[in-house]
N, CA, C and O of each residue as an XYZ file, in Angstrom:
496
protein
N      -2.032      8.311     29.322
C      -2.600      8.119     27.998
C      -3.303      9.392     27.500
O      -3.313      9.659     26.298
N      -3.886     10.171     28.407
C      -4.575     11.390     28.019
C      -3.648     12.414     27.399
O      -4.013     13.076     26.427
N      -2.432     12.553     27.959
C      -1.460     13.506     27.429
C      -1.010     13.112     26.027
O      -0.891     13.967     25.150
N      -0.760     11.824     25.813
C      -0.348     11.343     24.485
C      -1.434     11.616     23.458
O      -1.144     11.998     22.324
N      -2.680     11.420     23.853
C      -3.805     11.673     22.935
C      -3.863     13.156     22.565
O      -4.100     13.501     21.407
N      -3.646     14.035     23.555
C      -3.656     15.477     23.297
C      -2.503     15.904     22.383
O      -2.686     16.748     21.506
N      -1.311     15.321     22.588
C      -0.152     15.637     21.754
C      -0.397     15.204     20.320
O      -0.111     15.957     19.388
N      -0.922     14.004     20.131
C      -1.219     13.500     18.780
C      -2.264     14.388     18.115
O      -2.151     14.697     16.928
N      -3.276     14.798     18.868
C      -4.327     15.660     18.312
C      -3.742     17.011     17.888
O      -4.096     17.531     16.830
N      -2.846     17.582     18.706
C      -2.225     18.874     18.379
C      -1.353     18.769     17.132
O      -1.367     19.668     16.291
N      -0.595     17.684     17.006
C       0.217     17.465     15.797
C      -0.683     17.394     14.570
O      -0.364     17.974     13.532
N      -1.800     16.689     14.682
C      -2.760     16.598     13.579
C      -3.335     17.953     13.217
O      -3.499     18.268     12.038
N      -3.645     18.765     14.237
C      -4.177     20.106     13.979
C      -3.172     20.970     13.236
O      -3.540     21.663     12.287
N      -1.906     20.943     13.648
C      -0.857     21.734     12.980
C      -0.657     21.278     11.538
O      -0.486     22.101     10.640
N      -0.678     19.969     11.321
C      -0.518     19.427      9.973
C      -1.667     19.893      9.078
O      -1.440     20.281      7.932
N      -2.894     19.856      9.592
C      -4.065     20.283      8.831
C      -3.977     21.773      8.509
O      -4.279     22.187      7.390
N      -3.563     22.583      9.495
C      -3.433     24.023      9.279
C      -2.407     24.325      8.192
O      -2.619     25.222      7.376
N      -1.292     23.584      8.168
C      -0.278     23.748      7.130
C      -0.887     23.491      5.756
O      -0.675     24.269      4.826
N      -1.642     22.403      5.625
C      -2.247     22.058      4.339
C      -3.251     23.120      3.916
O      -3.288     23.519      2.752
N      -4.072     23.580      4.874
C      -5.127     24.537      4.539
C      -4.582     25.858      4.002
O      -5.169     26.432      3.085
N      -3.476     26.350      4.549
C      -3.035     27.695      4.220
C      -1.764     27.759      3.373
O      -1.528     28.778      2.723
N      -0.953     26.729      3.356
C       0.276     26.742      2.567
C       0.100     25.939      1.286
O       0.515     26.371      0.211
N      -0.497     24.808      1.402
C      -0.736     23.969      0.236
C      -2.137     24.277     -0.267
O      -2.709     25.184      0.337
N      -2.741     23.738     -1.181
C      -2.564     22.425     -1.781
C      -1.575     22.448     -2.945
O      -1.248     23.512     -3.470
N      -1.107     21.273     -3.340
C      -0.197     21.204     -4.487
C      -0.886     21.669     -5.767
O      -2.039     21.329     -6.031
N      -0.155     22.451     -6.550
C      -0.701     22.998     -7.797
C       0.311     22.785     -8.915
O       1.492     23.097     -8.761
N      -0.158     22.250    -10.044
C       0.657     22.126    -11.251
C       0.030     23.007    -12.325
O      -1.193     23.113    -12.414
N       0.870     23.637    -13.138
C       0.385     24.439    -14.272
C       1.131     24.017    -15.518
O       2.351     23.850    -15.505
N       0.381     23.845    -16.601
C       0.949     23.460    -17.892
C       0.477     24.485    -18.919
O      -0.725     24.688    -19.092
N       1.423     25.129    -19.597
C       1.082     26.159    -20.574
C       1.288     25.626    -21.978
O       2.368     25.152    -22.331
N       0.224     25.713    -22.776
C       0.321     25.402    -24.199
C       0.064     26.697    -24.956
O      -0.168     27.733    -24.334
N       0.099     26.662    -26.276
C      -0.123     27.900    -27.032
C      -1.570     28.379    -26.931
O      -1.838     29.565    -27.124
N      -2.518     27.465    -26.626
C      -3.932     27.830    -26.567
C      -4.476     28.047    -25.156
O      -5.399     28.838    -24.963
N      -3.900     27.340    -24.158
C      -4.491     27.428    -22.830
C      -3.485     27.130    -21.719
O      -2.401     26.588    -21.935
N      -3.911     27.518    -20.524
C      -3.173     27.191    -19.315
C      -3.994     26.147    -18.572
O      -5.161     26.373    -18.252
N      -3.375     25.004    -18.299
C      -4.036     23.936    -17.547
C      -3.548     24.040    -16.102
O      -2.345     24.000    -15.842
N      -4.496     24.174    -15.161
C      -4.181     24.267    -13.743
C      -4.749     23.031    -13.060
O      -5.942     22.749    -13.170
N      -3.894     22.293    -12.354
C      -4.302     21.068    -11.667
C      -4.038     21.261    -10.178
O      -2.910     21.538     -9.769
N      -5.099     21.110     -9.366
C      -5.007     21.352     -7.925
C      -5.505     20.119     -7.182
O      -6.608     19.638     -7.442
N      -4.697     19.606     -6.259
C      -5.105     18.478     -5.426
C      -5.847     19.007     -4.208
O      -5.247     19.655     -3.350
N      -7.153     18.736     -4.125
C      -7.940     19.109     -2.942
C      -8.886     17.962     -2.606
O     -10.099     18.088     -2.774
N      -8.339     16.845     -2.132
C      -9.179     15.694     -1.822
C     -10.069     15.929     -0.603
O      -9.757     16.748      0.261
N     -11.175     15.202     -0.551
C     -12.054     15.235      0.612
C     -13.176     16.242      0.540
O     -13.967     16.345      1.478
N     -13.268     16.982     -0.535
C     -14.343     17.955     -0.705
C     -15.306     17.459     -1.785
O     -14.939     16.630     -2.618
N     -16.524     17.965     -1.766
C     -17.438     17.692     -2.863
C     -17.481     18.928     -3.761
O     -17.042     20.006     -3.360
N     -18.013     18.772     -4.978
C     -18.049     19.898     -5.917
C     -18.782     21.097     -5.338
O     -18.390     22.240     -5.569
N     -19.840     20.839     -4.590
C     -20.630     21.941     -4.030
C     -19.873     22.728     -2.962
O     -20.247     23.855     -2.638
N     -18.805     22.134     -2.413
C     -17.986     22.803     -1.396
C     -16.988     23.789     -2.004
O     -16.409     24.600     -1.281
N     -16.778     23.731     -3.330
C     -15.693     24.470     -3.978
C     -16.237     25.695     -4.707
O     -17.242     25.615     -5.414
N     -15.553     26.844     -4.524
C     -15.917     28.078     -5.208
C     -14.681     28.608     -5.925
O     -13.621     28.752     -5.316
N     -14.815     28.895     -7.211
C     -13.711     29.411     -8.023
C     -14.041     30.807     -8.520
O     -15.157     31.072     -8.967
N     -13.050     31.703     -8.436
C     -13.210     33.058     -8.966
C     -11.927     33.423     -9.692
O     -10.832     33.290     -9.145
N     -12.071     33.885    -10.929
C     -10.932     34.369    -11.700
C     -11.112     35.871    -11.873
O     -12.073     36.325    -12.493
N     -10.166     36.642    -11.313
C     -10.215     38.099    -11.396
C      -8.859     38.579    -11.894
O      -7.868     38.532    -11.166
N      -8.825     39.035    -13.121
C      -7.545     39.380    -13.723
C      -6.709     38.123    -13.827
O      -7.181     37.098    -14.318
N      -5.461     38.195    -13.365
C      -4.604     37.007    -13.425
C      -4.494     36.302    -12.070
O      -3.540     35.567    -11.820
N      -5.495     36.539    -11.188
C      -5.531     35.880     -9.882
C      -6.692     34.890     -9.853
O      -7.847     35.267    -10.050
N      -6.372     33.614     -9.604
C      -7.370     32.568     -9.454
C      -7.547     32.298     -7.966
O      -6.589     31.953     -7.275
N      -8.779     32.456     -7.471
C      -9.083     32.174     -6.072
C      -9.823     30.854     -5.982
O     -10.815     30.627     -6.674
N      -9.321     29.992     -5.117
C      -9.952     28.695     -4.878
C     -10.325     28.652     -3.409
O      -9.461     28.719     -2.534
N     -11.620     28.540     -3.145
C     -12.099     28.429     -1.769
C     -12.929     27.162     -1.672
O     -13.780     26.889     -2.518
N     -12.668     26.404     -0.635
C     -13.438     25.193     -0.379
C     -13.633     25.085      1.124
O     -12.707     25.332      1.897
N     -14.827     24.719      1.531
C     -15.094     24.550      2.948
C     -16.120     23.451      3.111
O     -17.146     23.429      2.431
N     -15.822     22.529      4.035
C     -16.769     21.464      4.325
C     -17.164     21.525      5.790
O     -16.471     22.114      6.619
N     -18.286     20.905      6.083
C     -18.809     20.896      7.436
C     -17.865     20.143      8.371
O     -17.364     19.068      8.040
N     -17.638     20.722      9.527
C     -16.780     20.104     10.540
C     -17.678     19.324     11.498
O     -18.619     19.865     12.079
N     -17.363     18.040     11.645
C     -18.128     17.202     12.568
C     -17.273     16.912     13.801
O     -16.143     16.436     13.694
N     -17.827     17.206     14.956
C     -17.137     16.914     16.211
C     -17.320     15.433     16.526
O     -18.429     14.904     16.447
N     -16.230     14.776     16.879
C     -16.257     13.351     17.175
C     -15.333     13.101     18.360
O     -14.123     13.306     18.269
N     -15.909     12.658     19.467
C     -15.132     12.404     20.682
C     -14.047     11.361     20.469
O     -13.001     11.428     21.115
N     -14.270     10.391     19.571
C     -13.307      9.306     19.379
C     -12.170      9.691     18.430
O     -11.225      8.921     18.261
N     -12.250     10.873     17.806
C     -11.218     11.305     16.871
C      -9.945     11.692     17.624
O      -9.966     12.591     18.464
N      -8.860     11.024     17.327
C      -7.586     11.286     17.985
C      -6.767     12.292     17.191
O      -6.136     13.175     17.772
N      -6.774     12.165     15.857
C      -5.969     13.026     15.003
C      -6.774     13.369     13.761
O      -7.437     12.506     13.184
N      -6.716     14.634     13.350
C      -7.415     15.073     12.144
C      -6.453     15.909     11.316
O      -6.214     17.075     11.628
N      -5.898     15.317     10.259
C      -4.966     16.040      9.401
C      -5.624     16.487      8.102
O      -5.008     17.200      7.310
N      -6.842     16.085      7.881
C      -7.538     16.485      6.658
C      -8.015     17.928      6.787
O      -8.563     18.307      7.822
N      -7.813     18.734      5.751
C      -8.241     20.139      5.836
C      -9.754     20.277      5.744
O     -10.413     19.521      5.031
N     -10.294     21.241      6.464
C     -11.723     21.554      6.404
C     -11.959     22.801      5.564
O     -13.067     23.034      5.080
N     -10.909     23.601      5.393
C     -11.006     24.852      4.643
C      -9.779     24.978      3.730
O      -8.650     24.717      4.144
N     -10.026     25.377      2.501
C      -8.952     25.745      1.580
C      -9.263     27.170      1.124
O     -10.378     27.451      0.685
N      -8.308     28.047      1.224
C      -8.463     29.425      0.756
C      -7.150     29.818      0.099
O      -6.224     30.285      0.761
N      -7.083     29.623     -1.201
C      -5.825     29.782     -1.939
C      -6.014     30.764     -3.075
O      -6.992     30.697     -3.819
N      -5.064     31.680     -3.197
C      -5.040     32.598     -4.335
C      -3.776     32.303     -5.124
O      -2.686     32.203     -4.561
N      -3.936     32.164     -6.432
C      -2.827     31.786     -7.302
C      -2.650     32.868     -8.356
O      -3.599     33.213     -9.060
N      -1.442     33.405     -8.466
C      -1.133     34.351     -9.543
C      -0.779     33.521    -10.778
O       0.172     32.738    -10.768
N      -1.545     33.704    -11.813
C      -1.336     32.935    -13.038
C      -0.178     33.512    -13.848
O       0.059     34.719    -13.819
N       0.536     32.663    -14.563
C       1.704     33.125    -15.327
C       1.344     33.708    -16.691
O       2.209     33.847    -17.557
N       0.075     34.048    -16.884
C      -0.358     34.657    -18.145
C      -1.089     35.955    -17.822
O      -1.666     36.098    -16.743
N      -1.064     36.879    -18.738
C      -1.748     38.152    -18.557
C      -3.196     38.005    -19.002
O      -3.484     37.557    -20.112
N      -4.100     38.396    -18.108
C      -5.520     38.396    -18.424
C      -6.056     39.753    -17.995
O      -5.915     40.139    -16.835
N      -6.667     40.477    -18.923
C      -7.219     41.787    -18.599
C      -8.517     41.607    -17.825
O      -9.300     40.697    -18.096
N      -8.728     42.496    -16.854
C      -9.984     42.449    -16.102
C     -11.148     42.592    -17.068
O     -11.110     43.413    -17.984
N     -12.171     41.794    -16.860
C     -13.334     41.798    -17.739
C     -13.208     40.778    -18.855
O     -14.186     40.511    -19.553
N     -12.028     40.203    -19.042
C     -11.826     39.202    -20.090
C     -11.555     37.819    -19.485
O     -11.077     36.922    -20.180
N     -11.863     37.642    -18.178
C     -11.612     36.366    -17.515
C     -12.531     35.283    -18.082
O     -13.734     35.487    -18.243
N     -11.942     34.150    -18.375
C     -12.723     33.035    -18.904
C     -12.003     31.738    -18.566
O     -10.776     31.651    -18.602
N     -12.797     30.749    -18.240
C     -12.277     29.399    -18.063
C     -13.049     28.510    -19.014
O     -14.278     28.470    -18.975
N     -12.320     27.786    -19.882
C     -12.988     26.904    -20.831
C     -13.734     25.786    -20.124
O     -14.862     25.458    -20.493
N     -13.109     25.199    -19.109
C     -13.779     24.143    -18.346
C     -13.092     23.942    -17.016
O     -11.911     24.246    -16.850
N     -13.863     23.420    -16.065
C     -13.333     23.031    -14.761
C     -13.933     21.679    -14.430
O     -15.130     21.450    -14.608
N     -13.078     20.783    -13.943
C     -13.532     19.426    -13.630
C     -12.974     19.053    -12.255
O     -11.815     19.331    -11.946
N     -13.818     18.420    -11.435
C     -13.372     17.941    -10.130
C     -13.678     16.455    -10.054
O     -14.837     16.041    -10.029
N     -12.622     15.668    -10.017
C     -12.791     14.221    -10.035
C     -11.700     13.575     -9.189
O     -10.521     13.898     -9.332
N     -12.096     12.664     -8.311
C     -11.167     11.932     -7.451
C     -10.240     12.858     -6.669
O      -9.060     12.555     -6.496
N     -10.778     13.997     -6.190
C      -9.995     14.909     -5.374
C      -9.079     15.844     -6.133
O      -8.293     16.574     -5.530
N      -9.175     15.827     -7.462
C      -8.309     16.669     -8.286
C      -9.171     17.649     -9.084
O     -10.067     17.249     -9.827
N      -8.879     18.941     -8.914
C      -9.554     20.004     -9.652
C      -8.686     20.378    -10.846
O      -7.509     20.701    -10.686
N      -9.269     20.332    -12.049
C      -8.532     20.668    -13.273
C      -9.272     21.781    -14.002
O     -10.464     21.664    -14.287
N      -8.552     22.867    -14.304
C      -9.129     23.996    -15.034
C      -8.344     24.236    -16.301
O      -7.129     24.041    -16.335
N      -9.036     24.659    -17.345
C      -8.394     25.060    -18.597
C      -8.755     26.514    -18.847
O      -9.920     26.849    -19.060
N      -7.737     27.382    -18.818
C      -7.932     28.815    -19.002
C      -7.328     29.194    -20.353
O      -6.126     29.026    -20.555
N      -8.144     29.703    -21.283
C      -7.599     30.064    -22.591
C      -6.629     31.235    -22.480
O      -6.790     32.116    -21.636
N      -5.628     31.226    -23.342
C      -4.650     32.315    -23.350
C      -5.327     33.612    -23.783
O      -5.046     34.665    -23.211
N      -6.201     33.563    -24.769
C      -7.025     34.710    -25.145
C      -8.428     34.407    -24.661
O      -8.983     33.354    -24.975
N      -9.015     35.339    -23.886
C     -10.302     35.048    -23.265
C     -11.275     36.202    -23.398
O     -10.890     37.337    -23.678
N     -12.580     35.880    -23.186
C     -13.620     36.894    -23.298
C     -14.508     36.994    -22.071
O     -15.140     38.036    -21.896
N     -14.605     35.976    -21.197
C     -15.350     36.070    -19.938
C     -16.606     35.226    -19.859
O     -17.484     35.317    -20.717
N     -16.687     34.397    -18.812
C     -17.885     33.622    -18.509
C     -17.735     33.000    -17.134
O     -16.642     32.999    -16.568
N     -18.850     32.457    -16.578
C     -18.810     31.776    -15.290
C     -17.990     30.505    -15.391
O     -17.751     29.994    -16.485
N     -17.559     29.995    -14.239
C     -16.754     28.780    -14.191
C     -17.611     27.650    -13.649
O     -17.757     27.540    -12.431
N     -18.187     26.802    -14.499
C     -18.941     25.656    -13.984
C     -17.988     24.523    -13.625
O     -16.959     24.342    -14.277
N     -18.333     23.756    -12.581
C     -17.549     22.575    -12.209
C     -18.358     21.361    -12.596
O     -19.503     21.211    -12.169
N     -17.772     20.487    -13.407
C     -18.481     19.297    -13.865
C     -18.343     18.186    -12.854
O     -18.874     17.095    -13.060
């Protein structure tokens, strides 16, 4: 039984690592006024998430506290997200702006204006 538990735990670790570094799923919708970016990152709180827009690169970093639990057999939920996304619109450095960012039910939604002037990104 010990070997099976270790195998299941290793499979869970690999699955979590895949999600942390290859995913999360991202959708982008372009309108004439803005780019809407939707990112699935369930299991984090708003305070765990940090957003930085530098030129046309959006960086999303999220990290939550890891709790050790002897009874945990498998953990596929990510503890860290570190994703950089090249946006399909041109944004000059110094003109980065996000109209709004919202994190609700594990989904992060940002609205980036096509023409921008620069400000911090608050998460509601």
